[in-house]
Every structure is written in structure tokens, then in C-alpha cells.
C-alpha positions in Angstrom: 107.9 108.6 112.9 108.1 111.6 110.6 105.7 114.2 110.7 105.2 117.5 108.9 105.8 120.9 110.1 102.6 123.1 110.0 103.6 126.0 112.2 106.2 127.8 114.6 106.4 129.5 117.9 109.3 130.7 120.2 109.8 129.6 123.7 110.3 131.3 126.7 114.1 131.7 125.8 113.3 132.7 122.2 114.1 129.2 120.8 112.0 128.2 117.6 109.7 125.4 118.1 108.1 123.5 115.3 104.4 122.3 115.5 104.0 119.0 113.6 100.9 117.8 112.0 100.6 114.9 114.7 99.9 117.6 117.6 103.7 117.7 119.2 106.0 120.3 119.5 109.7 119.8 118.4 112.7 122.2 119.1 114.2 123.5 115.8 117.5 125.2 117.1 120.4 126.2 114.7 123.1 125.5 117.1 126.3 125.5 114.9 128.3 122.7 114.9 125.9 120.2 116.6 122.6 121.5 115.1 122.9 122.8 111.7 119.6 124.4 110.7 120.1 127.9 109.3 116.9 128.0 107.7 115.0 128.5 111.0 116.8 132.2 111.5 114.3 134.1 109.1 110.7 134.3 108.3 110.9 133.4 104.5 113.4 130.4 105.6 110.7 129.1 107.9 108.1 129.4 105.7 109.8 127.4 103.1 110.2 124.7 105.3 106.5 124.3 106.4 105.9 121.2 105.5 109.3 119.4 105.7 109.1 116.5 108.0 110.9 115.8 111.2 111.2 112.6 113.1 108.9 112.6 116.0 110.3 110.9 119.1 106.8 111.7 121.0 104.8 109.8 118.4 107.4 107.0 118.6 107.0 106.8 122.3 103.2 107.3 122.7 103.0 110.6 124.2 100.2 112.9 124.6 99.9 115.7 122.2 101.2 119.1 123.2 98.4 120.8 121.1 95.2 119.9 119.1 96.3 118.7 115.6 95.3 119.9 112.3 
């Protein structure tokens, strides 16, 4: 299920995590060649990707929210 990115934070290992509109968190790592998300590397490109929709597997599985949805 596609859900929009509403914000970001870093986890305890300093990896970027997207906060999705549905109330779930999803890591958005840039780890080439497996995961190619260079837009997570700067504040400007992260901000430019607010609203981008990611596939939320937690929604598909009916998981509890990670935070109160917006």
C-alpha cells in the first residue's frame, strides 16, 4: 500500500527513517548497489521528497502504528 512521506528522523545507527502518513516508520537507506536512494543524503533532497509515496509493508500486514498518524 503506497503512503506519503511526512517527515524523517535518524535511528540509533544514524540511518534515515521516513515517517509515513499512515503512522508507520520505514528506513530509507542509500546503500548502493542494492538500494539507490541518494536523495536521503542532504536536507534539501530529503525535503524535496516529502510527499513521495513508498510501499508500506506494515500497512499491508495490518501492523500497529509506530506513531500517531498525521
